[in-house]
C-alpha positions in Angstrom: -7.0 5.1 -18.9 -5.8 8.6 -19.9 -6.3 11.3 -17.4 -5.7 15.0 -17.7 -2.9 16.3 -15.5 -3.9 18.8 -12.9 -2.2 22.1 -12.4 -2.5 21.8 -8.7 0.3 24.0 -7.5 -1.0 27.0 -9.6 -4.5 26.4 -8.4 -3.6 26.4 -4.8 -1.3 29.4 -5.0 -4.3 31.4 -6.2 -6.4 30.2 -3.2 -4.1 31.2 -0.4 -1.7 34.0 -0.7 0.5 35.3 2.1 -1.0 38.7 1.8 -4.5 37.5 2.7 -5.3 36.6 6.3 -9.0 35.9 6.9 -10.7 33.3 4.6 -14.4 33.3 4.3 -17.0 31.3 2.3 -20.4 32.3 1.0 -23.2 30.3 -0.6 -23.5 30.9 -4.4 -25.9 28.1 -5.5 -27.2 24.7 -4.7 -28.8 22.0 -6.9 -30.7 18.8 -6.3 -29.7 16.0 -8.8 -31.9 13.1 -9.4 -30.9 9.4 -10.1 -31.5 9.7 -13.8 -32.9 7.1 -16.1 -31.5 3.6 -16.7 -28.8 1.6 -15.0 -26.8 2.2 -12.9 -28.4 5.1 -11.1 -26.5 8.3 -10.4 -25.8 8.6 -6.7 -23.7 7.7 -3.7 -21.2 10.5 -4.5 -18.5 10.3 -1.8 -15.6 12.0 -3.6 -14.9 14.4 -6.4 -12.1 16.3 -8.1 -11.9 18.8 -10.9 -9.5 19.0 -13.9 -9.4 22.7 -14.7 -7.5 22.1 -18.0 -10.2 19.9 -19.6 -13.1 21.3 -17.6 -14.1 17.8 -16.5 -15.2 16.5 -13.1 -14.4 13.0 -11.8 -16.8 11.6 -9.2 -16.6 8.4 -7.2 -19.6 6.5 -6.0 -19.6 4.4 -2.8 -21.8 1.8 -4.4 -20.5 -1.6 -3.2 -21.5 -3.2 -6.6 -25.1 -3.4 -5.3 -26.8 -0.9 -7.6 -24.3 -1.4 -10.4 -20.6 -1.8 -10.8 -18.3 0.1 -8.5 -17.7 3.1 -10.7 -16.4 6.6 -11.4 -18.5 9.3 -13.2 -17.3 11.9 -15.6 -19.3 15.1 -15.4 -19.3 18.8 -16.5 -20.4 21.9 -14.8 -20.7 25.3 -16.4 -21.5 28.8 -15.2 -22.8 30.7 -18.3 -25.3 33.5 -18.8 -26.3 33.5 -15.2 -26.9 29.8 -14.9 -25.1 27.0 -13.1 -25.5 23.8 -15.1 -24.3 20.4 -14.0 -24.4 17.4 -16.4 -23.2 13.9 -15.3 -21.5 12.1 -18.2 -20.5 8.5 -18.8 -19.4 6.2 -16.1 -16.4 3.8 -15.9 -16.1 0.7 -13.8 -13.5 0.6 -11.1 -11.2 -2.4 -11.1 -8.7 -3.9 -8.7 -5.1 -4.8 -9.7 -6.2 -8.5 -9.9 -9.6 -9.9 -10.7 -12.9 -8.0 -10.3 -15.0 -6.4 -7.7 -18.4 -7.8 -6.6 -21.3 -7.2 -4.3 -21.1 -8.3 -0.6 -21.4 -12.0 -0.2 -20.0 -12.8 -3.7 -16.6 -13.8 -2.4 -15.1 -10.8 -4.2 -14.0 -7.5 -2.7 -16.9 -5.1 -2.4 -15.2 -1.7 -2.5 -16.4 1.3 -0.5 -15.1 4.2 -2.5 -14.9 7.3 -0.2 -12.5 9.7 -1.9 -10.8 10.4 -5.3 -8.1 12.8 -6.4 -6.5 13.4 -9.8 -2.8 13.0 -9.5 -0.8 16.1 -10.6 1.6 13.6 -12.3 -1.1 11.8 -14.2 -3.8 9.3 -13.4 -5.7 9.3 -10.1 -5.9 7.9 -6.6 -9.0 6.7 -4.8 -9.6 5.3 -1.4 -11.8 2.4 -0.1 -12.7 2.0 3.6 -12.4 -1.8 3.5 -14.5 -4.4 5.3 -13.0 -6.1 8.4 -15.8 -8.6 8.6 -14.5 -10.2 5.3 -10.8 -9.5 5.9 -10.7 -6.6 3.4 -8.3 -3.8 4.6 -8.6 -0.2 3.7 -6.8 0.7 0.5 -5.6 3.5 -1.6 -5.3 2.6 -5.2 -3.5 4.4 -8.1 -5.0 4.2 -11.6 -2.3 5.3 -14.0 -2.7 7.0 -17.3 -1.8 3.6 -19.0 -4.8 2.0 -17.3 -2.7 0.0 -14.8 -4.0 -0.2 -11.2 -1.5 -0.4 -8.3 -1.9 -0.6 -4.6 -0.4 2.3 -2.6 1.3 1.3 0.6 -0.4 2.4 3.8 0.9 2.7 7.4 0.6 -0.3 9.6 -1.7 1.6 12.0 -4.3 1.9 9.3 -4.8 -1.9 9.3 -7.7 -3.6 11.1 -6.8 -5.6 14.2 -8.7 -8.9 14.5 -8.5 -8.6 18.3 -10.2 -5.1 18.2 -7.6 -3.6 20.6 -6.0 -1.1 18.2 -6.3 0.3 14.7 -9.3 1.8 12.9 -12.9 1.1 13.6 -15.2 -0.4 11.1 -16.6 2.2 8.7 -14.4 4.9 10.2 -11.2 4.5 8.2 -10.0 6.6 5.2 -12.5 9.2 4.4 -10.5 12.2 3.1 -7.7 12.6 0.5 -5.9 15.7 -0.8 -2.7 16.3 -2.5 -0.4 18.7 -0.8 -0.1 22.2 -2.2 3.1 21.3 -4.1 1.5 18.1 -5.4 4.3 15.9 -4.0 2.6 14.3 -1.0 -0.8 13.0 -0.1 -2.8 14.1 2.9 -5.0 11.3 4.3 -7.7 11.7 7.0 -9.5 9.0 8.9 -13.2 9.5 9.6 -12.9 8.7 13.3 -10.2 8.1 15.9 -8.1 4.9 16.2 -9.1 2.5 18.9 -6.0 3.4 20.9 -6.7 7.1 20.5 -9.9 7.0 22.5 -13.6 6.6 22.0 -15.4 8.0 19.0 -17.2 11.3 19.1 -20.7 11.3 20.7 -23.2 13.8 21.9 -21.2 14.1 25.2 -17.7 14.4 23.9 -15.5 15.0 20.8 -12.5 13.0 19.7 -9.1 13.2 18.1 -8.6 12.1 14.5 -5.2 11.7 12.9 -4.3 13.8 9.8 -1.4 12.1 8.0 0.9 13.4 5.3 2.2 10.5 3.3 4.9 10.3 0.7 4.2 8.6 -2.7 5.9 5.5 -1.3 3.6 5.3 1.7 6.0 6.7 4.3 4.4 8.9 7.0 6.1 12.3 6.7 4.0 13.9 9.4 0.9 13.3 11.5 -1.3 15.6 13.5 -4.1 15.3 16.0 -7.2 17.0 14.7 -10.0 17.6 17.3 -13.5 16.9 16.0 -16.6 18.3 17.6 -19.1 16.3 19.6 -22.3 15.2 17.8 -24.6 18.1 17.0 -27.6 16.8 18.9 -28.5 14.3 21.6 -30.4 11.4 19.9 -33.6 9.8 21.2 -33.3 6.9 23.5 -31.9 3.8 21.7 -30.6 5.8 18.8 -27.1 6.9 17.7 -25.3 10.2 17.1 -21.8 10.6 15.9 -19.4 13.0 14.2 -16.4 12.6 11.9 -14.3 13.9 9.1 -15.9 13.4 5.7 -13.4 15.2 3.5 -10.2 17.3 3.5 -8.7 19.7 0.9 -5.3 21.4 1.0 -5.2 25.2 0.9 -1.4 25.8 1.3 1.6 24.2 2.8 0.2 24.1 6.4 -3.6 24.7 6.1 -6.4 22.4 5.0 -10.2 22.7 4.7 -11.8 20.0 6.9 -15.5 19.0 6.4 -17.0 17.6 9.6 -20.3 15.7 9.3 -22.4 14.8 12.3 -25.2 12.2 11.9 -28.1 12.1 14.4 -30.5 9.1 14.2 -34.2 10.0 14.6 -37.0 7.9 16.1 -37.7 6.4 12.6 -34.1 5.3 12.3 -33.3 7.8 9.5 -30.3 10.1 10.0 -30.3 13.9 9.8 -26.9 15.5 9.0 -25.2 18.6 10.4 -22.2 19.8 8.4 -19.5 22.3 9.4 -16.6 23.5 7.4 -13.4 24.3 9.2 -10.0 25.8 8.3 -7.3 23.6 10.0 -3.8 25.0 10.6 -1.1 22.3 11.4 1.8 24.8 11.6 1.8 24.9 15.5 0.6 21.3 16.1 2.7 18.5 17.5 3.8 15.7 15.1 2.3 12.6 16.6 3.5 10.0 14.1 5.7 8.3 16.7 3.0 8.2 19.4 1.2 4.9 19.6 -1.8 6.5 21.3 -3.2 10.0 21.7 -4.8 9.1 24.9 -2.5 10.1 27.8 -0.1 13.0 27.8 -1.6 16.2 26.4 -0.6 16.9 22.8 -0.8 20.2 21.0 -3.6 19.6 18.5 -4.4 21.2 15.1 -5.9 24.7 15.4 -9.2 25.0 13.6 -11.4 27.9 12.6 -15.1 27.6 11.8 -15.8 28.9 8.3 -19.4 27.8 7.7 -22.1 26.0 9.7 -24.4 24.7 7.1 -27.3 24.6 9.6 -27.4 28.4 9.5 -28.2 28.4 5.7 -31.8 29.0 5.0 -33.7 26.9 2.4 -33.4 23.2 1.7 -30.8 21.2 3.7 -27.6 20.2 2.1 -27.8 16.5 3.0 -24.9 14.2 3.7 -22.0 16.2 2.3 -19.0 13.9 1.6 -17.2 15.3 -1.5 -15.3 18.6 -1.7 -13.0 20.0 -4.4 -11.9 23.3 -5.9 -14.0 24.2 -8.9 -13.9 26.6 -11.8 -13.2 30.2 -11.0 -15.9 32.7 -10.6 -16.2 35.7 -12.9 -14.2 37.9 -10.6 -11.4 35.4 -10.2 -12.4 34.1 -6.8 -12.0 30.3 -6.3 -15.2 28.3 -6.1 -15.6 25.4 -3.6 -17.9 22.6 -4.8 -19.5 20.0 -2.5 -21.6 16.9 -3.3 -23.8 14.9 -0.9 -24.0 11.1 -0.7 -27.7 10.2 -0.9 -27.0 6.5 -0.1 -29.3 5.6 -3.0 -32.4 6.3 -0.8 -35.6 6.7 -2.7 -36.7 10.3 -2.9 -33.3 11.6 -1.6 -31.5 13.6 -4.3 -27.8 14.2 -4.6 -27.1 17.8 -3.4 -24.6 20.0 -5.1 -23.4 23.1 -3.3 -21.4 26.0 -4.8 -19.5 28.2 -2.4 -17.3 31.2 -2.9 -14.0 31.0 -1.2 -12.5 34.4 -0.5 -10.0 36.2 1.7 -10.5 39.4 3.6 -7.7 41.9 4.0 -9.1 45.5 3.7 -6.6 48.0 2.3 -4.0 45.4 1.3 -3.1 44.4 -2.2 -1.8 41.0 -3.3 0.9 41.9 -5.8 1.3 38.3 -6.9 -2.2 37.5 -7.9 -2.0 38.5 -11.6 1.4 36.9 -12.0 0.2 33.6 -10.6 -3.0 33.4 -12.6 -2.7 30.8 -15.4 -3.9 32.3 -18.7 -6.1 29.3 -19.5 -8.1 29.8 -16.3 -9.8 33.1 -16.9 -10.8 34.7 -20.3 -8.6 37.7 -21.2 -11.6 40.1 -21.1 -12.3 39.0 -17.5 -8.8 39.1 -16.1 -8.3 41.6 -13.3 -5.3 43.5 -11.9 -4.2 43.1 -8.4 -5.9 46.4 -7.4 -9.2 45.2 -8.9 -9.0 42.1 -6.6 -9.0 44.1 -3.3 -12.1 43.2 -1.4 -13.8 44.7 1.6 -14.6 42.3 4.5 -18.0 40.7 4.6 -20.2 41.7 7.6 -18.9 40.2 10.8 -20.5 36.9 11.5 -18.3 35.5 14.2 -16.4 33.4 11.7 -19.6 32.1 10.2 -20.8 32.6 6.7 -24.3 34.1 6.4 -27.1 32.2 4.7 -28.5 33.4 1.4 -31.4 35.3 3.0 -29.0 37.1 5.3 -26.3 38.0 2.8 -28.0 40.9 1.0 -30.2 43.6 2.2 -33.7 43.9 0.6 -33.8 40.2 -0.3 -37.2 38.4 0.0 -38.4 34.9 0.0 -41.3 33.9 -2.3 -44.0 31.4 -1.6 -42.4 28.7 -3.7 -39.2 28.9 -1.6 -37.1 30.9 -4.0 -34.9 33.6 -2.6 -34.8 36.8 -4.7 -32.6 39.9 -4.5 -29.6 41.4 -6.3 -27.2 39.0 -4.5 -29.3 35.9 -4.3 -29.5 32.6 -6.0 -32.7 31.1 -7.3 -32.9 28.0 -5.2 -35.4 26.2 -7.5 -34.4 22.6 -7.7 -34.9 19.9 -10.3 -34.6 16.3 -8.9 -36.2 14.5 -11.8 -33.0 14.0 -13.8 -29.3 13.6 -13.0 -28.4 17.0 -14.3 -29.5 20.2 -12.7 -29.8 23.9 -13.3 -29.8 26.9 -10.9 -30.6 30.4 -12.1 -28.8 33.5 -10.9 -31.1 36.5 -11.0 -29.8 39.1 -13.5 -30.3 42.8 -13.9 -31.0 44.5 -17.2 -28.5 46.9 -18.8 -24.8 46.7 -19.2 -22.8 46.2 -16.0 -20.6 48.9 -14.6 -17.0 47.8 -14.4 -16.7 48.8 -10.8 -19.6 46.5 -9.9 -18.3 43.7 -12.0 -14.8 43.6 -10.5 -14.9 45.4 -7.1 -18.1 44.6 -5.4 -18.0 41.3 -3.5 -20.9 39.1 -4.6 -21.9 41.4 -7.4 -24.9 40.1 -9.4 -23.9 38.5 -12.7 -25.4 40.0 -15.8 -26.0 38.4 -19.2 -23.7 40.9 -20.9 -20.9 40.0 -18.5 -20.8 36.2 -19.0 -19.4 34.5 -16.0 -18.6 31.4 -18.0 -15.4 29.8 -16.7 -14.0 29.0 -20.0 -12.3 25.7 -19.4 -13.0 24.0 -22.8 -14.6 20.6 -22.5 -11.9 18.0 -23.3 -12.4 15.2 -25.8 -13.3 11.8 -24.4 -11.6 8.6 -25.1 -12.8 5.0 -24.5 -11.6 3.6 -21.2 -9.7 0.4 -20.9 -11.7 -2.7 -20.0 -15.4 -3.4 -20.8 -16.9 -0.5 -18.8 -19.0 1.8 -21.0 -17.6 5.0 -19.6 -15.2 7.5 -21.1 -12.6 9.7 -19.5 -11.1 13.0 -20.5 -7.9 13.3 -22.6 -5.3 15.8 -21.5 -5.5 19.3 -22.9 -2.3 21.3 -22.8 -2.4 24.9 -21.9 -0.9 27.5 -24.3 2.8 28.0 -23.9 4.0 31.5 -23.0 6.1 33.3 -25.6 9.3 33.4 -23.6 11.5 34.4 -26.5 9.1 37.3 -27.4 9.1 38.4 -23.7 12.9 38.5 -23.6 13.1 40.4 -26.9 10.7 43.0 -25.7 12.5 43.4 -22.4 15.8 43.9 -24.3 14.4 46.5 -26.6 12.8 48.3 -23.6 16.1 48.4 -21.8 17.9 50.0 -24.8 15.1 52.5 -25.3 14.1 51.2 -28.7 10.5 51.1 -29.8 8.6 47.9 -29.2 7.3 46.0 -32.2 
């Protein structure tokens, strides 16, 4: 397989700069994606990552070869002429290093794909939670650009214990992956606490989950105790409620986004999900990699800040969000944060796609490094902004919480069919009859004023100011093996004219006219 390399360090440097202090997120759009036509169905999305050079998404399904082969999807998402359009592409079967995968009971490994990340050095990594009932451990596999599949070593504490006295619990193992901001190491998150670290989260208490930073050789470089909240609600008698980490995403050297998902079982047995997005800071936390158990002496845990409680958003629910990745840039250069839900292949339950704006608030301050760090292939020349253009005013104070779409702008109204209208609102009309989806952004007539286009947070997009994030779709090549999918080939960014820059600098220093 050939995979496009990911400019991760450049992408992350744009997200978090030392000059910005208070991150915030705001809902931009959401879609409902249907299962599509034919086999296998589109669904079970548990991990996602975006290659900004080719403009291609990679999604992993947690299908245990029951609805089709264990697989990856290639997909595309565009923001053009006021429309967010998502189109799933071909799929590719996942393969182990030896043999094949199979459904439960077949005698073969039934993978439970929970996370996927493109490797900055080429290829990708993906995680499976394993199955202790059949002696299958949790694994992280590397699929190289040459198509070879290799097992990544994991710490001993991530292995299942047949006696049940230590190690991870069933279905609460590796749930989140993220490369570090420099692309050298891999952040790994368990969904729930180890047995020796205490009981899992419930409606009465929270729990401690280990966030681990691993080298490429599987050595634990650092490990921190992350406190997860208790379950969002108390379930009816005889039903369950829990909470855990469903995904992580590095922001800079010491901060990560953490997605917590609480599931509450109702009287019918179906779960409702409550999602919260936190910003976790490990800079002041104790390194617990040498501690056998977190229960006992008090440890200094990770500090976390609530960015968004999805229960506060109006309109349709977001479902069981499990995948999170940085997406294409918005028209004003702000990073987008894209999330996908896992519909568990339930009939009538669509896959939810959520588009968030990730911003920073520092009134009166200017980040002098923004323009220098911006890769030229990321934003069209006519849409690039200067550092002064990127100064933002803080959003209305919400106690650290992002406001829902009906609260974000004054004068917005909600129509009878559930659509929210207004200058800053997203048309929440959903299409769940096909795997692709479209969400409209209301537009205003007439040319935009430059001050509105660049300075106003959340300014409405107009058709004359195309917000297309011009990452050209990469060509597709046939994948190795007999899977019918296709994967993107790498697309190299334009090389800067270093010689020309040095020559102009020399002429300027001598006072000669520039060519």
